[in-house]
C-alpha positions as CSV (number, residue, x, y, z in Angstrom):
1,M,-0.2,0.0,-0.1
2,A,1.5,3.4,-1.1
3,L,2.1,5.9,1.5
4,R,2.0,9.7,1.1
5,A,3.2,12.3,3.6
6,V,2.0,15.9,3.7
7,T,4.2,17.8,6.5
8,G,3.6,21.3,8.4
9,P,5.6,22.9,11.1
10,S,4.5,20.5,13.4
11,T,2.0,18.1,11.8
12,Q,2.8,15.1,9.5
13,V,-0.2,13.5,7.8
14,I,0.3,10.2,6.6
15,L,-2.4,8.9,4.0
16,T,-2.6,5.2,3.2
17,G,-5.1,5.4,0.7
18,S,-7.5,3.5,2.8
19,G,-8.5,3.2,6.3
20,P,-7.6,6.0,9.0
21,V,-5.8,8.7,8.7
22,H,-2.9,9.4,11.2
23,Y,-1.6,13.0,12.3
24,L,1.6,13.1,14.1
25,R,2.1,15.9,16.5
26,N,5.3,16.3,18.3
27,G,6.0,12.7,18.2
28,D,2.4,11.4,19.0
29,F,-0.1,10.0,17.0
30,L,-3.6,11.1,16.8
31,A,-6.0,8.8,15.0
32,T,-9.2,9.4,13.1
33,G,-11.7,6.9,12.8
34,M,-10.8,5.3,15.9
35,T,-13.0,2.7,17.5
36,R,-15.1,3.5,20.5
37,R,-12.9,0.7,22.5
38,D,-9.7,2.0,21.0
39,R,-10.5,5.5,22.2
40,L,-11.1,4.3,25.5
41,L,-8.0,2.2,26.0
42,A,-5.8,5.3,24.7
43,V,-7.2,7.5,27.3
44,L,-6.8,5.4,30.1
45,R,-3.0,4.8,28.8
46,G,-2.8,8.8,28.6
47,A,-2.4,8.3,24.7
48,A,-3.7,10.8,22.2
49,T,-7.2,10.3,20.9
50,D,-9.1,11.9,18.0
51,R,-11.6,13.3,20.2
52,V,-12.6,13.4,24.0
53,P,-14.3,10.1,24.9
54,V,-17.9,10.7,25.6
55,L,-19.7,8.5,28.1
56,A,-23.1,8.3,29.7
57,G,-21.3,7.5,32.7
58,H,-22.6,4.5,34.6
59,F,-26.3,4.6,32.8
60,N,-24.9,1.3,31.4
61,E,-26.6,1.4,28.1
62,W,-25.4,-1.7,26.7
63,A,-26.9,-3.9,29.4
64,D,-30.2,-5.5,29.0
65,D,-31.8,-4.3,32.2
66,W,-34.9,-2.5,33.2
67,K,-33.8,0.5,31.5
68,A,-33.8,-1.3,28.2
69,S,-37.2,-2.2,28.3
70,H,-38.9,0.5,30.0
71,A,-41.0,2.7,27.5
72,S,-39.8,5.9,29.1
73,Y,-36.1,5.4,28.9
74,A,-36.1,3.1,25.1
75,R,-35.2,6.5,23.4
76,L,-32.4,7.7,25.6
77,V,-30.9,3.9,25.7
78,Q,-30.6,3.7,22.1
79,F,-29.2,7.1,21.7
80,C,-26.6,6.6,23.9
81,R,-25.9,3.1,22.3
82,R,-25.5,5.1,19.0
83,H,-23.1,7.9,20.2
84,C,-21.7,7.3,23.6
85,D,-18.4,5.4,24.0
86,G,-19.7,2.8,26.0
87,I,-19.0,0.8,28.9
88,L,-21.1,-2.5,29.9
89,S,-20.6,-3.5,33.7
90,W,-20.1,-7.0,34.5
91,S,-19.0,-9.2,37.5
92,P,-18.5,-12.7,38.0
93,R,-21.1,-15.0,39.4
94,A,-20.5,-16.6,42.7
95,I,-21.2,-20.0,42.9
96,N,-21.2,-21.3,46.6
97,E,-21.3,-18.1,48.9
98,T,-23.2,-18.9,51.8
99,A,-23.3,-15.2,53.2
100,L,-20.7,-12.4,53.9
101,M,-18.5,-13.4,50.8
102,T,-17.8,-16.8,52.4
103,S,-18.3,-20.3,51.3
104,S,-18.4,-21.6,54.7
105,T,-21.1,-24.0,56.2
106,G,-20.7,-22.1,59.6
107,V,-23.2,-19.5,58.3
108,R,-26.6,-19.7,57.1
109,R,-28.8,-16.9,55.4
110,E,-32.5,-16.5,55.1
111,V,-34.1,-13.9,52.7
112,S,-37.7,-13.2,52.7
113,A,-39.8,-10.4,51.0
114,R,-43.1,-8.5,51.5
115,S,-45.3,-6.0,49.9
116,L,-45.9,-3.0,52.0
117,A,-49.1,-0.5,51.8
118,D,-47.2,2.1,50.0
119,G,-46.5,-0.3,47.0
120,A,-42.8,-0.9,47.8
121,V,-41.2,-4.4,48.4
122,E,-39.2,-4.9,51.6
123,M,-36.6,-7.8,51.9
124,V,-35.5,-9.1,55.1
125,E,-31.9,-10.8,55.1
126,R,-31.0,-13.0,58.4
127,I,-27.7,-13.9,58.7
128,H,-27.0,-17.0,61.4
129,T,-23.8,-16.8,62.5
130,P,-21.8,-19.0,65.3
131,H,-22.1,-16.0,67.7
132,G,-25.7,-14.7,66.9
133,L,-28.1,-13.4,64.4
134,L,-27.3,-10.1,62.1
135,T,-30.5,-8.8,60.4
136,R,-30.6,-6.5,57.1
137,R,-33.7,-5.0,55.6
138,T,-33.8,-3.3,52.3
139,R,-36.9,-1.5,50.4
140,R,-37.5,-0.7,46.6
141,H,-40.2,1.7,45.7
142,G,-41.7,1.6,42.2
143,A,-40.9,5.3,41.4
144,A,-37.0,4.7,41.5
145,A,-34.9,1.8,40.3
146,T,-33.0,1.5,43.5
147,E,-32.7,-0.2,46.8
148,W,-33.0,1.9,50.1
149,E,-31.3,0.0,53.1
150,V,-33.6,0.8,56.1
151,E,-31.8,-1.5,58.7
152,H,-28.1,-2.2,58.3
153,L,-26.6,-5.2,59.2
154,L,-24.0,-4.1,61.9
155,K,-25.5,-1.7,64.5
156,G,-22.6,-1.2,66.5
157,P,-19.0,-2.2,67.3
158,E,-20.2,-5.4,69.0
159,D,-21.6,-6.8,65.6
160,V,-18.4,-6.7,64.2
161,D,-17.5,-9.5,66.6
162,T,-20.5,-11.5,65.5
163,L,-19.5,-11.2,61.9
164,L,-16.3,-11.8,62.5
165,S,-17.0,-15.1,64.2
166,V,-17.9,-16.4,60.4
167,P,-15.0,-18.7,59.6
168,Y,-13.7,-17.3,56.0
169,E,-13.5,-19.8,53.1
170,P,-12.9,-18.8,49.5
171,V,-16.2,-18.4,47.1
172,A,-16.0,-20.1,43.9
173,Y,-16.6,-17.8,40.9
174,D,-18.0,-18.8,37.5
175,I,-16.6,-16.1,34.8
176,S,-18.0,-18.0,31.6
177,G,-20.4,-14.6,31.1
178,Y,-17.7,-12.5,30.4
179,E,-17.0,-13.7,26.8
180,R,-21.0,-12.9,25.9
181,T,-20.6,-9.7,27.7
182,E,-17.7,-8.6,25.6
183,R,-19.7,-9.8,22.5
184,T,-22.4,-7.4,23.5
185,I,-20.6,-4.1,23.6
186,G,-17.7,-5.2,20.8
187,D,-15.8,-2.3,19.3
188,A,-18.4,0.1,20.7
189,G,-16.6,0.5,24.1
190,L,-15.3,-1.8,27.0
191,V,-16.5,-4.0,29.4
192,L,-16.2,-2.5,33.0
193,G,-15.1,-4.7,36.1
194,E,-16.8,-3.7,39.1
195,V,-14.8,-4.1,42.3
196,G,-16.0,-2.6,45.8
197,D,-13.2,-2.3,48.2
198,A,-12.9,-3.6,51.7
199,L,-13.6,-0.3,53.0
200,C,-16.8,0.1,51.0
201,L,-17.8,-3.4,52.4
202,A,-16.9,-2.7,55.6
203,A,-18.3,0.8,55.8
204,A,-21.8,0.0,53.9
205,S,-22.5,-2.7,56.6
206,F,-23.0,0.0,59.1
207,D,-25.6,3.1,58.8
208,F,-23.3,6.2,57.9
209,G,-23.2,7.7,61.4
210,T,-22.3,4.3,62.9
211,F,-19.5,3.6,60.6
212,T,-17.6,6.7,61.2
213,V,-18.1,6.3,64.8
214,V,-16.6,2.9,65.1
215,A,-13.8,4.0,62.2
216,L,-12.7,6.9,64.2
217,T,-13.0,5.8,67.8
218,D,-12.2,1.9,67.3
219,P,-10.0,1.3,64.3
220,E,-8.4,-1.7,65.8
221,R,-11.6,-3.5,65.5
222,F,-12.6,-1.6,62.2
223,T,-9.2,-2.7,60.4
224,R,-10.3,-6.5,61.6
225,L,-13.4,-6.1,59.7
226,M,-11.6,-4.8,56.6
227,D,-9.2,-7.6,57.0
228,Y,-11.9,-10.0,56.7
229,F,-13.4,-8.3,53.5
230,Q,-9.8,-7.8,52.0
231,R,-9.3,-11.3,51.6
232,A,-12.8,-11.7,50.0
233,V,-12.3,-8.9,47.6
234,L,-8.8,-10.0,46.5
235,H,-10.1,-13.6,45.7
236,R,-13.1,-12.3,43.8
237,L,-10.8,-9.7,41.8
238,D,-8.3,-12.6,41.1
239,A,-11.4,-14.6,39.6
240,M,-12.5,-11.6,37.7
241,L,-9.1,-11.1,36.1
242,G,-9.0,-14.6,34.9
243,A,-11.4,-13.1,32.1
244,A,-9.1,-12.9,29.2
245,G,-9.4,-9.6,27.4
246,L,-10.8,-7.5,30.7
247,K,-9.0,-4.5,30.5
248,F,-10.8,-1.9,32.7
249,I,-11.7,-2.4,36.3
250,R,-13.3,0.3,38.5
251,I,-12.8,0.5,42.2
252,Y,-15.5,2.0,44.4
253,G,-15.4,2.5,48.3
254,P,-12.5,5.3,49.0
255,E,-15.2,8.2,49.1
256,Y,-16.3,6.8,52.5
257,A,-13.0,8.1,54.2
258,S,-13.0,11.2,52.2
259,P,-12.9,14.8,53.8
260,P,-14.7,15.9,55.8
261,Y,-15.9,12.1,57.1
262,L,-12.5,11.2,58.5
263,P,-9.4,12.7,58.7
264,P,-6.2,12.1,56.3
265,R,-4.5,9.5,58.5
266,L,-7.5,7.3,58.4
267,F,-7.8,7.7,54.5
268,D,-4.4,6.4,54.5
269,R,-4.8,3.6,56.9
270,Y,-8.2,2.3,55.3
271,V,-7.7,3.2,51.5
272,M,-3.9,3.6,50.6
273,E,-2.9,0.5,52.3
274,Y,-5.6,-1.8,51.1
275,D,-6.6,-0.5,47.5
276,A,-2.6,-0.5,46.4
277,Q,-3.1,-4.3,46.4
278,L,-5.9,-4.2,44.0
279,V,-4.4,-1.7,41.8
280,E,-0.9,-4.0,41.7
281,R,-3.1,-7.0,40.7
282,I,-5.1,-5.0,38.2
283,H,-2.0,-4.0,36.4
284,R,-0.1,-7.2,36.7
285,A,-3.1,-8.6,34.7
286,G,-2.7,-6.1,32.1
287,A,-5.8,-4.0,32.9
288,H,-6.5,-0.3,34.0
289,A,-7.8,0.9,37.2
290,R,-10.0,3.5,37.9
291,I,-10.8,5.0,41.4
292,H,-14.4,6.0,41.8
293,C,-14.7,8.8,44.8
294,H,-17.5,11.5,44.9
295,G,-17.0,14.4,47.0
296,R,-14.1,16.8,48.0
297,V,-11.4,15.4,46.4
298,R,-8.8,18.1,46.0
299,E,-6.6,16.7,48.7
300,L,-7.3,13.0,47.4
301,L,-6.1,13.1,43.6
302,P,-2.3,13.0,44.5
303,K,-3.1,9.8,46.7
304,F,-4.9,8.5,43.6
305,V,-1.7,9.0,41.7
306,A,0.3,7.4,44.6
307,L,-1.7,4.4,44.4
308,G,-0.8,4.3,40.7
309,A,-4.2,4.3,39.4
310,D,-4.8,5.1,35.8
311,A,-8.3,7.1,36.0
312,T,-10.7,8.6,38.6
313,D,-14.3,9.6,38.5
314,P,-16.3,11.7,38.9
315,V,-14.3,14.9,40.2
316,E,-17.3,17.0,41.0
317,P,-16.9,20.8,40.6
318,P,-17.9,23.4,43.4
319,P,-20.3,23.3,45.4
320,L,-20.2,19.3,45.7
321,G,-16.8,19.1,44.9
322,N,-14.0,21.2,46.1
323,V,-12.0,21.4,42.9
324,T,-12.4,22.7,39.4
325,L,-11.6,20.4,36.5
326,G,-8.6,22.7,35.6
327,E,-7.1,22.5,39.1
328,A,-7.7,18.9,39.3
329,K,-5.8,18.8,35.8
330,C,-2.9,20.8,36.9
331,S,-2.7,18.7,40.3
332,V,-2.4,15.4,38.4
333,D,0.0,16.8,35.9
334,G,-0.9,13.9,32.9
335,R,-0.5,11.0,35.5
336,L,-4.1,10.3,35.8
337,T,-7.1,10.3,33.5
338,I,-10.2,12.1,34.6
339,F,-13.8,10.7,33.8
340,G,-16.2,13.6,34.8
341,N,-17.2,16.4,35.5
342,L,-21.0,17.2,34.7
343,E,-22.9,17.1,37.6
344,F,-26.0,15.1,37.5
345,R,-28.1,17.8,39.2
346,D,-27.3,20.2,36.6
347,L,-28.6,17.9,33.7
348,E,-32.1,17.6,35.6
349,T,-32.7,21.3,36.4
350,L,-30.6,23.5,33.7
351,S,-32.5,24.4,30.3
352,R,-31.2,23.0,27.2
353,Q,-28.9,25.7,26.1
354,E,-27.3,26.1,29.5
355,V,-26.6,22.4,29.3
356,V,-24.8,23.3,25.9
357,D,-23.1,26.0,27.3
358,L,-22.0,24.0,30.3
359,T,-20.6,21.1,28.3
360,R,-18.8,23.6,26.1
361,R,-17.1,25.2,29.3
362,T,-16.3,21.5,30.3
363,L,-14.5,20.8,27.3
364,D,-12.6,24.0,27.3
365,E,-11.1,23.1,30.8
366,G,-10.9,19.3,30.4
367,M,-9.4,19.0,26.8
368,P,-5.9,20.5,26.9
369,G,-3.2,17.8,27.6
370,G,-5.6,15.2,26.9
371,R,-6.4,12.5,29.6
372,F,-10.1,13.3,30.2
373,A,-13.4,11.7,29.3
374,L,-16.8,13.5,29.6
375,Q,-19.4,11.8,31.6
376,P,-21.6,12.7,34.1
377,S,-21.6,12.2,38.1
378,A,-24.7,9.7,38.2
379,E,-27.2,8.1,36.2
380,P,-30.9,8.7,35.8
381,I,-33.1,5.9,38.2
382,T,-36.4,7.5,38.4
383,I,-39.5,5.7,36.5
384,P,-40.7,7.3,34.7
385,L,-37.7,9.3,33.1
386,N,-37.9,12.9,33.3
387,P,-38.3,14.5,29.7
388,R,-36.4,17.4,30.7
389,L,-33.5,14.8,31.8
390,E,-33.7,12.9,28.7
391,E,-33.5,16.0,26.5
392,N,-30.6,17.5,28.3
393,W,-28.8,14.1,28.3
394,M,-28.9,13.9,24.4
395,A,-28.0,17.7,24.5
396,Y,-24.4,17.2,26.5
397,I,-24.0,14.4,24.2
398,E,-24.4,16.2,20.9
399,T,-22.4,18.8,21.9
400,A,-19.3,17.2,23.2
401,L,-19.3,15.0,19.7
402,A,-19.5,18.4,17.8
403,H,-16.9,20.5,19.7
404,G,-14.5,17.8,21.6
405,R,-12.3,16.9,18.6
406,Y,-8.5,17.2,18.9
407,T,-8.0,16.9,15.2
């Protein structure tokens, strides 16, 4: 195949006669005609891309879930499938878990459900341990596709000892569904492995107020609880990474120790010491690690870099966050890819033109230097989907595709 080069002061255009055209700027390739999968892999590596990757966040539009089958969401699902750099969440299936991420026969779980007068459904989980009973209750309302925890598993520090009476035995996992998930999304994006870290599992076992008290006043006991979950998390992660081709893992949980909830010394103890093990395993398997953390992350961004993470999300702007996108990019200095920085609340409440203007301002802040992917901080869960949110969701995607090109 013949090659023809057209050169300029800093740009060389290599024409192959067919296929993509590549622009060489200051020794770096920018590829036009990139697949959506290649674009996401490039931005995770810190390599140049033809345009800013545009994601629907964790809308998970490629999933065959309730959104895909609900009439009010159908148009938006198809729009995102056509235009977004997609992600499709996947997790391995536990085969022999008895309860609490163990396969031990020393613990037994009972689950029951009942309908409430307001149309909600309440689920009750009872876990029988060697040292007593632990109970958890959740409710699901028809107007929102999410569960609300109304009674947490652990009510106080003494319940930690009850949980730790459970013998830990590794769980077997089935990863055969990965190949089907990979075929579903194909070149439209990446399969995203989801991993809650030990802090997430330990903290979420309490209501938030009780968690902060125990984590602050009884760190030794809380650390023992985290150690229990860390063994389970690492075993599950190793099973997940056995899926050939998995390149993208999201670690969630560090936000539980973010300011102002816990002091920096406890963030280091509960996040840095534990999640470094996850990142190391992910990299050893040839995959990329992204740290998910809402809230005030100004002081945490250098810590994510120190962890060796490849990316973070959603880096929320003030007032919910405490760092602008431009400040965040200066802080990480090209060492971390930022996925963000559109606030979901803005997409719910602003006019269409305001969303267009906001998206353009966000691109102006995020594009210089690359290592930026545009996405919202959350995803819609209300039923039916709000028409204004649908219109604004499409507006930010259209605007980013029109104005987010590097070439």
